[in-house]
All heavy atoms as a GROMACS GRO file, in nm:
protein
  633
    1MET      N    1   3.158 -10.492   2.197
    1MET     CA    2   3.109 -10.384   2.122
    1MET      C    3   3.232 -10.322   2.037
    1MET      O    4   3.330 -10.299   2.087
    1MET     CB    5   3.050 -10.278   2.215
    1MET     CG    6   2.993 -10.151   2.141
    1MET     SD    7   2.924 -10.027   2.243
    1MET     CE    8   2.774 -10.106   2.319
    2SER      N    9   3.198 -10.290   1.920
    2SER     CA   10   3.308 -10.236   1.840
    2SER      C   11   3.334 -10.092   1.882
    2SER      O   12   3.252 -10.029   1.951
    2SER     CB   13   3.261 -10.224   1.691
    2SER     OG   14   3.160 -10.134   1.663
    3SER      N   15   3.447 -10.035   1.852
    3SER     CA   16   3.481  -9.898   1.882
    3SER      C   17   3.380  -9.794   1.815
    3SER      O   18   3.340  -9.701   1.875
    3SER     CB   19   3.626  -9.851   1.833
    3SER     OG   20   3.725  -9.934   1.911
    4TYR      N   21   3.353  -9.825   1.688
    4TYR     CA   22   3.250  -9.745   1.618
    4TYR      C   23   3.123  -9.737   1.701
    4TYR      O   24   3.073  -9.618   1.726
    4TYR     CB   25   3.220  -9.798   1.482
    4TYR     CG   26   3.127  -9.714   1.411
    4TYR    CD1   27   3.176  -9.622   1.312
    4TYR    CD2   28   2.992  -9.729   1.406
    4TYR    CE1   29   3.088  -9.542   1.236
    4TYR    CE2   30   2.902  -9.672   1.329
    4TYR     CZ   31   2.946  -9.561   1.249
    4TYR     OH   32   2.869  -9.490   1.179
    5ASP      N   33   3.075  -9.841   1.742
    5ASP     CA   34   2.941  -9.849   1.823
    5ASP      C   35   2.957  -9.785   1.962
    5ASP      O   36   2.868  -9.716   2.002
    5ASP     CB   37   2.892 -10.010   1.824
    5ASP     CG   38   2.844 -10.057   1.698
    5ASP    OD1   39   2.799  -9.988   1.617
    5ASP    OD2   40   2.850 -10.180   1.695
    6SER      N   41   3.073  -9.812   2.008
    6SER     CA   42   3.086  -9.751   2.145
    6SER      C   43   3.110  -9.598   2.145
    6SER      O   44   3.045  -9.527   2.236
    6SER     CB   45   3.230  -9.803   2.211
    6SER     OG   46   3.256  -9.758   2.324
    7ILE      N   47   3.164  -9.547   2.036
    7ILE     CA   48   3.172  -9.396   2.020
    7ILE      C   49   3.026  -9.340   1.997
    7ILE      O   50   2.990  -9.251   2.069
    7ILE     CB   51   3.254  -9.364   1.892
    7ILE    CG1   52   3.403  -9.393   1.931
    7ILE    CG2   53   3.241  -9.209   1.857
    7ILE    CD1   54   3.492  -9.381   1.804
    8ILE      N   55   2.951  -9.403   1.905
    8ILE     CA   56   2.802  -9.356   1.887
    8ILE      C   57   2.734  -9.369   2.003
    8ILE      O   58   2.672  -9.271   2.060
    8ILE     CB   59   2.747  -9.448   1.777
    8ILE    CG1   60   2.804  -9.438   1.647
    8ILE    CG2   61   2.600  -9.425   1.764
    8ILE    CD1   62   2.785  -9.308   1.580
    9SER      N   63   2.739  -9.485   2.089
    9SER     CA   64   2.654  -9.493   2.204
    9SER      C   65   2.689  -9.390   2.320
    9SER      O   66   2.620  -9.314   2.382
    9SER     CB   67   2.680  -9.634   2.264
    9SER     OG   68   2.615  -9.648   2.379
   10SER      N   69   2.829  -9.373   2.344
   10SER     CA   70   2.884  -9.287   2.438
   10SER      C   71   2.832  -9.135   2.411
   10SER      O   72   2.786  -9.074   2.507
   10SER     CB   73   3.026  -9.284   2.454
   10SER     OG   74   3.051  -9.421   2.493
   11LEU      N   75   2.856  -9.098   2.291
   11LEU     CA   76   2.820  -8.953   2.257
   11LEU      C   77   2.672  -8.927   2.263
   11LEU      O   78   2.643  -8.829   2.310
   11LEU     CB   79   2.873  -8.919   2.120
   11LEU     CG   80   3.026  -8.923   2.115
   11LEU    CD1   81   3.062  -8.893   1.957
   11LEU    CD2   82   3.092  -8.834   2.201
   12ASN      N   83   2.593  -9.020   2.209
   12ASN     CA   84   2.443  -9.013   2.233
   12ASN      C   85   2.404  -9.008   2.362
   12ASN      O   86   2.309  -8.924   2.411
   12ASN     CB   87   2.377  -9.123   2.144
   12ASN     CG   88   2.361  -9.083   2.009
   12ASN    OD1   89   2.329  -8.987   1.962
   12ASN    ND2   90   2.376  -9.197   1.923
   13ASN      N   91   2.453  -9.073   2.458
   13ASN     CA   92   2.424  -9.084   2.592
   13ASN      C   93   2.467  -8.960   2.679
   13ASN      O   94   2.396  -8.935   2.779
   13ASN     CB   95   2.475  -9.207   2.671
   13ASN     CG   96   2.408  -9.327   2.620
   13ASN    OD1   97   2.282  -9.338   2.576
   13ASN    ND2   98   2.469  -9.444   2.629
   14GLN      N   99   2.574  -8.902   2.635
   14GLN     CA  100   2.632  -8.795   2.714
   14GLN      C  101   2.608  -8.661   2.663
   14GLN      O  102   2.607  -8.561   2.746
   14GLN     CB  103   2.786  -8.811   2.722
   14GLN     CG  104   2.825  -8.950   2.785
   14GLN     CD  105   2.811  -8.955   2.933
   14GLN    OE1  106   2.829  -8.837   2.996
   14GLN    NE2  107   2.778  -9.069   2.986
   15LEU      N  108   2.590  -8.636   2.536
   15LEU     CA  109   2.590  -8.514   2.475
   15LEU      C  110   2.476  -8.447   2.415
   15LEU      O  111   2.458  -8.352   2.357
   15LEU     CB  112   2.700  -8.496   2.377
   15LEU     CG  113   2.844  -8.526   2.418
   15LEU    CD1  114   2.950  -8.503   2.315
   15LEU    CD2  115   2.873  -8.406   2.528
   16HIS      N  116   2.350  -8.530   2.431
   16HIS     CA  117   2.225  -8.478   2.372
   16HIS      C  118   2.237  -8.444   2.228
   16HIS      O  119   2.210  -8.336   2.189
   16HIS     CB  120   2.182  -8.351   2.459
   16HIS     CG  121   2.176  -8.376   2.603
   16HIS    ND1  122   2.078  -8.459   2.668
   16HIS    CD2  123   2.260  -8.341   2.693
   16HIS    CE1  124   2.102  -8.466   2.786
   16HIS    NE2  125   2.201  -8.390   2.819
   17VAL      N  126   2.293  -8.535   2.159
   17VAL     CA  127   2.321  -8.518   2.013
   17VAL      C  128   2.202  -8.490   1.923
   17VAL      O  129   2.104  -8.546   1.922
   17VAL     CB  130   2.398  -8.636   1.946
   17VAL    CG1  131   2.417  -8.618   1.802
   17VAL    CG2  132   2.519  -8.665   2.029
   18GLU      N  133   2.217  -8.368   1.847
   18GLU     CA  134   2.113  -8.337   1.760
   18GLU      C  135   2.143  -8.400   1.616
   18GLU      O  136   2.055  -8.444   1.544
   18GLU     CB  137   2.101  -8.187   1.744
   18GLU     CG  138   2.060  -8.121   1.857
   18GLU     CD  139   2.057  -7.966   1.843
   18GLU    OE1  140   2.016  -7.915   1.718
   18GLU    OE2  141   2.069  -7.896   1.932
   19HIS      N  142   2.273  -8.408   1.577
   19HIS     CA  143   2.313  -8.461   1.462
   19HIS      C  144   2.458  -8.520   1.481
   19HIS      O  145   2.537  -8.450   1.538
   19HIS     CB  146   2.318  -8.370   1.340
   19HIS     CG  147   2.377  -8.409   1.201
   19HIS    ND1  148   2.292  -8.501   1.131
   19HIS    CD2  149   2.492  -8.393   1.160
   19HIS    CE1  150   2.373  -8.530   1.028
   19HIS    NE2  151   2.506  -8.476   1.048
   20MET      N  152   2.486  -8.629   1.418
   20MET     CA  153   2.615  -8.695   1.422
   20MET      C  154   2.646  -8.766   1.290
   20MET      O  155   2.572  -8.853   1.248
   20MET     CB  156   2.626  -8.781   1.543
   20MET     CG  157   2.761  -8.851   1.548
   20MET     SD  158   2.798  -8.936   1.716
   20MET     CE  159   2.645  -8.972   1.785
   21PHE      N  160   2.772  -8.750   1.255
   21PHE     CA  161   2.824  -8.830   1.143
   21PHE      C  162   2.960  -8.883   1.193
   21PHE      O  163   3.044  -8.813   1.234
   21PHE     CB  164   2.842  -8.757   1.021
   21PHE     CG  165   2.911  -8.825   0.909
   21PHE    CD1  166   2.848  -8.913   0.832
   21PHE    CD2  167   3.044  -8.781   0.883
   21PHE    CE1  168   2.919  -8.978   0.731
   21PHE    CE2  169   3.119  -8.863   0.781
   21PHE     CZ  170   3.060  -8.954   0.701
   22LEU      N  171   2.971  -9.005   1.193
   22LEU     CA  172   3.108  -9.086   1.233
   22LEU      C  173   3.151  -9.180   1.111
   22LEU      O  174   3.072  -9.267   1.068
   22LEU     CB  175   3.085  -9.171   1.358
   22LEU     CG  176   3.206  -9.229   1.412
   22LEU    CD1  177   3.304  -9.132   1.454
   22LEU    CD2  178   3.179  -9.320   1.520
   23GLU      N  179   3.286  -9.150   1.072
   23GLU     CA  180   3.331  -9.230   0.964
   23GLU      C  181   3.459  -9.317   1.009
   23GLU      O  182   3.543  -9.221   1.062
   23GLU     CB  183   3.354  -9.151   0.846
   23GLU     CG  184   3.405  -9.227   0.725
   23GLU     CD  185   3.427  -9.134   0.607
   23GLU    OE1  186   3.413  -8.999   0.618
   23GLU    OE2  187   3.456  -9.184   0.504
   24ASN      N  188   3.468  -9.440   0.980
   24ASN     CA  189   3.588  -9.493   1.018
   24ASN      C  190   3.686  -9.482   0.895
   24ASN      O  191   3.658  -9.528   0.790
   24ASN     CB  192   3.554  -9.648   1.036
   24ASN     CG  193   3.684  -9.733   1.066
   24ASN    OD1  194   3.796  -9.684   1.059
   24ASN    ND2  195   3.653  -9.852   1.115
   25GLU      N  196   3.791  -9.402   0.915
   25GLU     CA  197   3.893  -9.378   0.823
   25GLU      C  198   4.013  -9.465   0.822
   25GLU      O  199   4.116  -9.433   0.754
   25GLU     CB  200   3.926  -9.224   0.819
   25GLU     CG  201   3.809  -9.149   0.784
   25GLU     CD  202   3.855  -8.990   0.775
   25GLU    OE1  203   3.940  -8.957   0.841
   25GLU    OE2  204   3.796  -8.917   0.704
   26SER      N  205   4.007  -9.579   0.895
   26SER     CA  206   4.126  -9.659   0.927
   26SER      C  207   4.182  -9.719   0.805
   26SER      O  208   4.299  -9.725   0.787
   26SER     CB  209   4.094  -9.765   1.016
   26SER     OG  210   4.043  -9.711   1.146
   27SER      N  211   4.087  -9.748   0.699
   27SER     CA  212   4.136  -9.811   0.568
   27SER      C  213   4.227  -9.712   0.489
   27SER      O  214   4.297  -9.759   0.412
   27SER     CB  215   4.012  -9.843   0.484
   27SER     OG  216   3.942  -9.739   0.443
   28MET      N  217   4.214  -9.591   0.535
   28MET     CA  218   4.309  -9.490   0.462
   28MET      C  219   4.457  -9.482   0.518
   28MET      O  220   4.534  -9.410   0.467
   28MET     CB  221   4.243  -9.349   0.468
   28MET     CG  222   4.106  -9.346   0.394
   28MET     SD  223   3.995  -9.203   0.444
   28MET     CE  224   4.112  -9.070   0.395
   29HIS      N  225   4.474  -9.562   0.615
   29HIS     CA  226   4.603  -9.551   0.690
   29HIS      C  227   4.663  -9.692   0.682
   29HIS      O  228   4.603  -9.792   0.641
   29HIS     CB  229   4.581  -9.511   0.827
   29HIS     CG  230   4.518  -9.370   0.838
   29HIS    ND1  231   4.602  -9.260   0.840
   29HIS    CD2  232   4.391  -9.343   0.844
   29HIS    CE1  233   4.506  -9.160   0.850
   29HIS    NE2  234   4.392  -9.198   0.852
   30ASN      N  235   4.790  -9.701   0.714
   30ASN     CA  236   4.870  -9.830   0.722
   30ASN      C  237   4.837  -9.910   0.840
   30ASN      O  238   4.923  -9.922   0.941
   30ASN     CB  239   5.018  -9.792   0.710
   30ASN     CG  240   5.094  -9.922   0.679
   30ASN    OD1  241   5.059 -10.021   0.631
   30ASN    ND2  242   5.233  -9.914   0.715
   31VAL      N  243   4.729  -9.973   0.845
   31VAL     CA  244   4.672 -10.047   0.960
   31VAL      C  245   4.610 -10.180   0.904
   31VAL      O  246   4.569 -10.182   0.790
   31VAL     CB  247   4.571  -9.970   1.053
   31VAL    CG1  248   4.636  -9.849   1.114
   31VAL    CG2  249   4.458  -9.928   0.961
   32PRO      N  250   4.602 -10.292   0.991
   32PRO     CA  251   4.539 -10.398   0.929
   32PRO      C  252   4.393 -10.381   0.891
   32PRO      O  253   4.333 -10.298   0.938
   32PRO     CB  254   4.548 -10.503   1.056
   32PRO     CG  255   4.655 -10.441   1.138
   32PRO     CD  256   4.660 -10.295   1.112
   33ALA      N  257   4.355 -10.476   0.801
   33ALA     CA  258   4.215 -10.465   0.745
   33ALA      C  259   4.114 -10.469   0.869
   33ALA      O  260   4.145 -10.540   0.974
   33ALA     CB  261   4.194 -10.588   0.656
   34ASN      N  262   4.004 -10.404   0.860
   34ASN     CA  263   3.897 -10.404   0.953
   34ASN      C  264   3.943 -10.343   1.079
   34ASN      O  265   3.882 -10.351   1.190
   34ASN     CB  266   3.848 -10.542   0.987
   34ASN     CG  267   3.796 -10.601   0.859
   34ASN    OD1  268   3.720 -10.526   0.774
   34ASN    ND2  269   3.816 -10.731   0.836
   35SER      N  270   4.033 -10.256   1.081
   35SER     CA  271   4.079 -10.185   1.209
   35SER      C  272   3.988 -10.066   1.235
   35SER      O  273   3.914 -10.024   1.142
   35SER     CB  274   4.228 -10.127   1.181
   35SER     OG  275   4.322 -10.216   1.179
   36GLU      N  276   3.996 -10.035   1.349
   36GLU     CA  277   3.898  -9.910   1.409
   36GLU      C  278   3.992  -9.828   1.484
   36GLU      O  279   3.987  -9.808   1.617
   36GLU     CB  280   3.790  -9.976   1.492
   36GLU     CG  281   3.685 -10.051   1.412
   36GLU     CD  282   3.564 -10.071   1.498
   36GLU    OE1  283   3.583 -10.126   1.617
   36GLU    OE2  284   3.452 -10.044   1.453
   37THR      N  285   4.084  -9.757   1.417
   37THR     CA  286   4.187  -9.677   1.490
   37THR      C  287   4.163  -9.533   1.451
   37THR      O  288   4.224  -9.449   1.530
   37THR     CB  289   4.323  -9.732   1.446
   37THR    OG1  290   4.348  -9.724   1.316
   37THR    CG2  291   4.354  -9.873   1.499
   38HIS      N  292   4.122  -9.501   1.330
   38HIS     CA  293   4.123  -9.368   1.284
   38HIS      C  294   3.970  -9.331   1.248
   38HIS      O  295   3.900  -9.392   1.167
   38HIS     CB  296   4.199  -9.347   1.160
   38HIS     CG  297   4.348  -9.372   1.184
   38HIS    ND1  298   4.396  -9.494   1.205
   38HIS    CD2  299   4.452  -9.276   1.196
   38HIS    CE1  300   4.537  -9.482   1.209
   38HIS    NE2  301   4.569  -9.358   1.206
   39PHE      N  302   3.916  -9.218   1.307
   39PHE     CA  303   3.782  -9.183   1.289
   39PHE      C  304   3.766  -9.038   1.257
   39PHE      O  305   3.850  -8.952   1.301
   39PHE     CB  306   3.690  -9.221   1.407
   39PHE     CG  307   3.667  -9.358   1.438
   39PHE    CD1  308   3.757  -9.425   1.529
   39PHE    CD2  309   3.568  -9.420   1.380
   39PHE    CE1  310   3.738  -9.549   1.554
   39PHE    CE2  311   3.551  -9.561   1.408
   39PHE     CZ  312   3.633  -9.625   1.487
   40LYS      N  313   3.672  -8.997   1.187
   40LYS     CA  314   3.631  -8.868   1.159
   40LYS      C  315   3.479  -8.836   1.216
   40LYS      O  316   3.394  -8.914   1.178
   40LYS     CB  317   3.624  -8.838   1.003
   40LYS     CG  318   3.577  -8.694   0.975
   40LYS     CD  319   3.580  -8.679   0.812
   40LYS     CE  320   3.532  -8.538   0.767
   40LYS     NZ  321   3.534  -8.528   0.629
   41LEU      N  322   3.470  -8.742   1.301
   41LEU     CA  323   3.342  -8.704   1.364
   41LEU      C  324   3.294  -8.565   1.324
   41LEU      O  325   3.365  -8.476   1.341
   41LEU     CB  326   3.356  -8.724   1.505
   41LEU     CG  327   3.250  -8.675   1.600
   41LEU    CD1  328   3.120  -8.781   1.586
   41LEU    CD2  329   3.301  -8.668   1.742
   42VAL      N  330   3.159  -8.558   1.299
   42VAL     CA  331   3.098  -8.436   1.281
   42VAL      C  332   2.977  -8.447   1.381
   42VAL      O  333   2.902  -8.536   1.372
   42VAL     CB  334   3.046  -8.400   1.153
   42VAL    CG1  335   2.965  -8.273   1.132
   42VAL    CG2  336   3.154  -8.403   1.050
   43ILE      N  337   2.966  -8.351   1.482
   43ILE     CA  338   2.868  -8.363   1.586
   43ILE      C  339   2.800  -8.227   1.608
   43ILE      O  340   2.875  -8.121   1.622
   43ILE     CB  341   2.925  -8.420   1.707
   43ILE    CG1  342   2.822  -8.462   1.812
   43ILE    CG2  343   3.044  -8.344   1.756
   43ILE    CD1  344   2.865  -8.541   1.922
   44VAL      N  345   2.668  -8.226   1.636
   44VAL     CA  346   2.596  -8.107   1.676
   44VAL      C  347   2.530  -8.139   1.811
   44VAL      O  348   2.464  -8.238   1.813
   44VAL     CB  349   2.483  -8.065   1.562
   44VAL    CG1  350   2.418  -7.943   1.605
   44VAL    CG2  351   2.567  -8.059   1.424
   45SER      N  352   2.553  -8.048   1.902
   45SER     CA  353   2.486  -8.059   2.038
   45SER      C  354   2.463  -7.927   2.082
   45SER      O  355   2.544  -7.834   2.075
   45SER     CB  356   2.582  -8.146   2.122
   45SER     OG  357   2.516  -8.143   2.270
   46ASP      N  358   2.334  -7.912   2.166
   46ASP     CA  359   2.308  -7.785   2.242
   46ASP      C  360   2.410  -7.759   2.349
   46ASP      O  361   2.432  -7.653   2.381
   46ASP     CB  362   2.168  -7.805   2.297
   46ASP     CG  363   2.063  -7.769   2.195
   46ASP    OD1  364   2.082  -7.707   2.087
   46ASP    OD2  365   1.952  -7.801   2.217
   47LEU      N  366   2.469  -7.855   2.401
   47LEU     CA  367   2.572  -7.854   2.500
   47LEU      C  368   2.689  -7.781   2.458
   47LEU      O  369   2.773  -7.726   2.542
   47LEU     CB  370   2.616  -7.987   2.555
   47LEU     CG  371   2.504  -8.066   2.626
   47LEU    CD1  372   2.553  -8.208   2.676
   47LEU    CD2  373   2.444  -7.985   2.741
   48PHE      N  374   2.708  -7.764   2.333
   48PHE     CA  375   2.831  -7.688   2.280
   48PHE      C  376   2.812  -7.532   2.268
   48PHE      O  377   2.898  -7.465   2.242
   48PHE     CB  378   2.877  -7.742   2.143
   48PHE     CG  379   2.928  -7.890   2.145
   48PHE    CD1  380   2.897  -7.954   2.027
   48PHE    CD2  381   2.978  -7.943   2.248
   48PHE    CE1  382   2.945  -8.084   2.013
   48PHE    CE2  383   3.030  -8.075   2.248
   48PHE     CZ  384   3.006  -8.153   2.124
   49LYS      N  385   2.682  -7.487   2.299
   49LYS     CA  386   2.658  -7.352   2.280
   49LYS      C  387   2.735  -7.276   2.379
   49LYS      O  388   2.757  -7.323   2.495
   49LYS     CB  389   2.511  -7.333   2.313
   49LYS     CG  390   2.466  -7.196   2.296
   49LYS     CD  391   2.316  -7.172   2.332
   49LYS     CE  392   2.274  -7.034   2.307
   49LYS     NZ  393   2.127  -6.999   2.341
   50ASP      N  394   2.804  -7.159   2.329
   50ASP     CA  395   2.879  -7.080   2.408
   50ASP      C  396   3.019  -7.135   2.454
   50ASP      O  397   3.083  -7.080   2.547
   50ASP     CB  398   2.798  -7.017   2.533
   50ASP     CG  399   2.679  -6.945   2.486
   50ASP    OD1  400   2.674  -6.878   2.390
   50ASP    OD2  401   2.582  -6.945   2.556
   51LEU      N  402   3.040  -7.261   2.406
   51LEU     CA  403   3.183  -7.314   2.436
   51LEU      C  404   3.280  -7.288   2.326
   51LEU      O  405   3.253  -7.281   2.215
   51LEU     CB  406   3.175  -7.472   2.459
   51LEU     CG  407   3.082  -7.516   2.579
   51LEU    CD1  408   3.082  -7.677   2.573
   51LEU    CD2  409   3.124  -7.465   2.708
   52SER      N  410   3.404  -7.273   2.376
   52SER     CA  411   3.510  -7.257   2.279
   52SER      C  412   3.540  -7.401   2.202
   52SER      O  413   3.486  -7.487   2.248
   52SER     CB  414   3.641  -7.212   2.329
   52SER     OG  415   3.692  -7.311   2.416
   53LEU      N  416   3.606  -7.386   2.094
   53LEU     CA  417   3.641  -7.516   2.020
   53LEU      C  418   3.723  -7.611   2.105
   53LEU      O  419   3.684  -7.729   2.108
   53LEU     CB  420   3.729  -7.471   1.908
   53LEU     CG  421   3.779  -7.599   1.821
   53LEU    CD1  422   3.666  -7.667   1.757
   53LEU    CD2  423   3.881  -7.545   1.694
   54VAL      N  424   3.805  -7.559   2.195
   54VAL     CA  425   3.888  -7.651   2.278
   54VAL      C  426   3.786  -7.714   2.390
   54VAL      O  427   3.800  -7.832   2.416
   54VAL     CB  428   3.996  -7.573   2.349
   54VAL    CG1  429   4.061  -7.656   2.463
   54VAL    CG2  430   4.099  -7.539   2.244
   55GLN      N  431   3.701  -7.645   2.435
   55GLN     CA  432   3.611  -7.688   2.538
   55GLN      C  433   3.510  -7.794   2.473
   55GLN      O  434   3.475  -7.884   2.542
   55GLN     CB  435   3.517  -7.566   2.600
   55GLN     CG  436   3.608  -7.472   2.679
   55GLN     CD  437   3.529  -7.354   2.721
   55GLN    OE1  438   3.448  -7.291   2.645
   55GLN    NE2  439   3.540  -7.315   2.850
   56ARG      N  440   3.465  -7.768   2.353
   56ARG     CA  441   3.384  -7.872   2.283
   56ARG      C  442   3.459  -8.001   2.269
   56ARG      O  443   3.406  -8.108   2.291
   56ARG     CB  444   3.347  -7.810   2.154
   56ARG     CG  445   3.249  -7.701   2.154
   56ARG     CD  446   3.227  -7.638   2.009
   56ARG     NE  447   3.143  -7.525   2.012
   56ARG     CZ  448   3.097  -7.460   1.905
   56ARG    NH1  449   3.133  -7.510   1.792
   56ARG    NH2  450   3.027  -7.357   1.919
   57HIS      N  451   3.586  -7.993   2.218
   57HIS     CA  452   3.666  -8.115   2.196
   57HIS      C  453   3.687  -8.189   2.338
   57HIS      O  454   3.688  -8.314   2.339
   57HIS     CB  455   3.794  -8.078   2.138
   57HIS     CG  456   3.787  -8.052   1.986
   57HIS    ND1  457   3.885  -8.062   1.902
   57HIS    CD2  458   3.680  -8.003   1.918
   57HIS    CE1  459   3.847  -8.025   1.778
   57HIS    NE2  460   3.722  -7.997   1.788
   58LYS      N  461   3.705  -8.102   2.443
   58LYS     CA  462   3.725  -8.172   2.580
   58LYS      C  463   3.602  -8.239   2.613
   58LYS      O  464   3.606  -8.351   2.676
   58LYS     CB  465   3.759  -8.059   2.684
   58LYS     CG  466   3.895  -8.031   2.689
   58LYS     CD  467   3.925  -7.911   2.790
   58LYS     CE  468   4.080  -7.874   2.791
   58LYS     NZ  469   4.087  -7.785   2.902
   59LYS      N  470   3.470  -8.188   2.580
   59LYS     CA  471   3.351  -8.253   2.627
   59LYS      C  472   3.342  -8.393   2.541
   59LYS      O  473   3.306  -8.490   2.608
   59LYS     CB  474   3.229  -8.166   2.586
   59LYS     CG  475   3.198  -8.061   2.682
   59LYS     CD  476   3.053  -8.053   2.710
   59LYS     CE  477   3.008  -7.965   2.815
   59LYS     NZ  478   3.022  -8.022   2.946
   60VAL      N  479   3.383  -8.392   2.423
   60VAL     CA  480   3.378  -8.513   2.341
   60VAL      C  481   3.482  -8.622   2.407
   60VAL      O  482   3.440  -8.732   2.430
   60VAL     CB  483   3.409  -8.492   2.188
   60VAL    CG1  484   3.424  -8.615   2.120
   60VAL    CG2  485   3.296  -8.407   2.125
   61PHE      N  486   3.603  -8.569   2.435
   61PHE     CA  487   3.694  -8.673   2.496
   61PHE      C  488   3.652  -8.723   2.629
   61PHE      O  489   3.657  -8.839   2.660
   61PHE     CB  490   3.837  -8.607   2.512
   61PHE     CG  491   3.910  -8.587   2.380
   61PHE    CD1  492   3.961  -8.466   2.346
   61PHE    CD2  493   3.927  -8.674   2.290
   61PHE    CE1  494   4.034  -8.431   2.231
   61PHE    CE2  495   3.989  -8.663   2.168
   61PHE     CZ  496   4.045  -8.545   2.151
   62GLU      N  497   3.593  -8.636   2.709
   62GLU     CA  498   3.541  -8.680   2.835
   62GLU      C  499   3.418  -8.776   2.816
   62GLU      O  500   3.420  -8.873   2.886
   62GLU     CB  501   3.478  -8.552   2.916
   62GLU     CG  502   3.579  -8.471   2.974
   62GLU     CD  503   3.530  -8.341   3.022
   62GLU    OE1  504   3.417  -8.314   3.033
   62GLU    OE2  505   3.623  -8.250   3.067
   63SER      N  506   3.343  -8.759   2.720
   63SER     CA  507   3.233  -8.841   2.695
   63SER      C  508   3.267  -8.985   2.662
   63SER      O  509   3.203  -9.082   2.675
   63SER     CB  510   3.139  -8.787   2.592
   63SER     OG  511   3.078  -8.668   2.636
   64LEU      N  512   3.376  -8.989   2.582
   64LEU     CA  513   3.438  -9.118   2.524
   64LEU      C  514   3.506  -9.194   2.622
   64LEU      O  515   3.513  -9.314   2.622
   64LEU     CB  516   3.511  -9.091   2.396
   64LEU     CG  517   3.442  -9.036   2.276
   64LEU    CD1  518   3.545  -9.004   2.158
   64LEU    CD2  519   3.336  -9.116   2.235
   65GLY      N  520   3.560  -9.134   2.731
   65GLY     CA  521   3.630  -9.204   2.832
   65GLY      C  522   3.725  -9.301   2.782
   65GLY      O  523   3.817  -9.271   2.700
   66VAL      N  524   3.725  -9.430   2.834
   66VAL     CA  525   3.819  -9.523   2.803
   66VAL      C  526   3.815  -9.583   2.653
   66VAL      O  527   3.913  -9.637   2.610
   66VAL     CB  528   3.798  -9.653   2.896
   66VAL    CG1  529   3.836  -9.619   3.041
   66VAL    CG2  530   3.679  -9.710   2.875
   67THR      N  531   3.714  -9.541   2.585
   67THR     CA  532   3.711  -9.577   2.448
   67THR      C  533   3.831  -9.510   2.364
   67THR      O  534   3.879  -9.560   2.268
   67THR     CB  535   3.570  -9.525   2.367
   67THR    OG1  536   3.478  -9.595   2.451
   67THR    CG2  537   3.572  -9.558   2.232
   68MET      N  538   3.863  -9.390   2.418
   68MET     CA  539   3.976  -9.321   2.349
   68MET      C  540   4.108  -9.396   2.360
   68MET      O  541   4.185  -9.382   2.275
   68MET     CB  542   3.997  -9.181   2.420
   68MET     CG  543   3.897  -9.086   2.370
   68MET     SD  544   3.884  -9.047   2.187
   68MET     CE  545   4.047  -9.006   2.140
   69ASP      N  546   4.108  -9.486   2.456
   69ASP     CA  547   4.243  -9.566   2.466
   69ASP      C  548   4.247  -9.664   2.348
   69ASP      O  549   4.365  -9.709   2.312
   69ASP     CB  550   4.243  -9.655   2.596
   69ASP     CG  551   4.241  -9.558   2.721
   69ASP    OD1  552   4.289  -9.444   2.708
   69ASP    OD2  553   4.210  -9.617   2.829
   70LYS      N  554   4.138  -9.695   2.278
   70LYS     CA  555   4.141  -9.777   2.169
   70LYS      C  556   4.177  -9.715   2.029
   70LYS      O  557   4.183  -9.780   1.931
   70LYS     CB  558   4.027  -9.867   2.176
   70LYS     CG  559   3.978  -9.944   2.280
   70LYS     CD  560   3.847 -10.008   2.281
   70LYS     CE  561   3.816 -10.062   2.408
   70LYS     NZ  562   3.676 -10.122   2.401
   71ILE      N  563   4.156  -9.580   2.031
   71ILE     CA  564   4.159  -9.513   1.912
   71ILE      C  565   4.289  -9.437   1.899
   71ILE      O  566   4.340  -9.380   1.989
   71ILE     CB  567   4.051  -9.386   1.910
   71ILE    CG1  568   3.917  -9.473   1.930
   71ILE    CG2  569   4.059  -9.315   1.788
   71ILE    CD1  570   3.792  -9.372   1.947
   72HIS      N  571   4.357  -9.429   1.765
   72HIS     CA  572   4.472  -9.364   1.753
   72HIS      C  573   4.447  -9.215   1.718
   72HIS      O  574   4.521  -9.134   1.755
   72HIS     CB  575   4.553  -9.431   1.631
   72HIS     CG  576   4.677  -9.367   1.604
   72HIS    ND1  577   4.779  -9.368   1.676
   72HIS    CD2  578   4.705  -9.294   1.485
   72HIS    CE1  579   4.880  -9.286   1.614
   72HIS    NE2  580   4.837  -9.260   1.500
   73ALA      N  581   4.338  -9.205   1.632
   73ALA     CA  582   4.317  -9.059   1.584
   73ALA      C  583   4.167  -9.034   1.573
   73ALA      O  584   4.095  -9.124   1.537
   73ALA     CB  585   4.390  -9.041   1.454
   74LEU      N  586   4.129  -8.912   1.623
   74LEU     CA  587   3.989  -8.870   1.602
   74LEU      C  588   3.986  -8.734   1.561
   74LEU      O  589   4.016  -8.635   1.624
   74LEU     CB  590   3.917  -8.879   1.735
   74LEU     CG  591   3.771  -8.827   1.751
   74LEU    CD1  592   3.684  -8.919   1.656
   74LEU    CD2  593   3.714  -8.848   1.888
   75SER      N  594   3.949  -8.709   1.433
   75SER     CA  595   3.925  -8.574   1.378
   75SER      C  596   3.788  -8.529   1.409
   75SER      O  597   3.690  -8.604   1.391
   75SER     CB  598   3.934  -8.586   1.216
   75SER     OG  599   3.892  -8.473   1.165
   76MET      N  600   3.769  -8.412   1.458
   76MET     CA  601   3.638  -8.354   1.499
   76MET      C  602   3.605  -8.235   1.438
   76MET      O  603   3.684  -8.140   1.434
   76MET     CB  604   3.637  -8.339   1.658
   76MET     CG  605   3.624  -8.462   1.739
   76MET     SD  606   3.614  -8.411   1.918
   76MET     CE  607   3.782  -8.427   1.969
   77THR      N  608   3.471  -8.218   1.406
   77THR     CA  609   3.416  -8.094   1.375
   77THR      C  610   3.300  -8.074   1.474
   77THR      O  611   3.199  -8.171   1.472
   77THR     CB  612   3.361  -8.080   1.232
   77THR    OG1  613   3.489  -8.101   1.143
   77THR    CG2  614   3.310  -7.936   1.202
   78THR      N  615   3.285  -7.981   1.558
   78THR     CA  616   3.183  -7.967   1.659
   78THR      C  617   3.109  -7.838   1.631
   78THR      O  618   3.160  -7.729   1.617
   78THR     CB  619   3.238  -7.967   1.798
   78THR    OG1  620   3.332  -7.862   1.805
   78THR    CG2  621   3.314  -8.107   1.822
   79TYR      N  622   2.972  -7.847   1.629
   79TYR     CA  623   2.880  -7.743   1.628
   79TYR      C  624   2.777  -7.736   1.735
   79TYR      O  625   2.746  -7.845   1.790
   79TYR     CB  626   2.792  -7.743   1.490
   79TYR     CG  627   2.888  -7.750   1.365
   79TYR    CD1  628   2.913  -7.863   1.300
   79TYR    CD2  629   2.943  -7.619   1.326
   79TYR    CE1  630   2.992  -7.870   1.178
   79TYR    CE2  631   3.018  -7.620   1.206
   79TYR     CZ  632   3.036  -7.738   1.136
   79TYR     OH  633   3.106  -7.753   1.028
   0.00000   0.00000   0.00000
């Protein structure tokens, strides 16, 4: 499974996602073609209600688990 698909699957399974936008921005960096190392995420979940920004980001990182080992950068906007 690609990193992109793994991120989508993990977040949908763990965070009760209402809306999600994930973009592979790897091509904007000095990496080999077709890399999956840099991502931009916009995500909306009821589980984020009453959580601080840091707590929301921790929830995302926890949900991704070992997938984070394959990613160099993940930019997040959480609602």
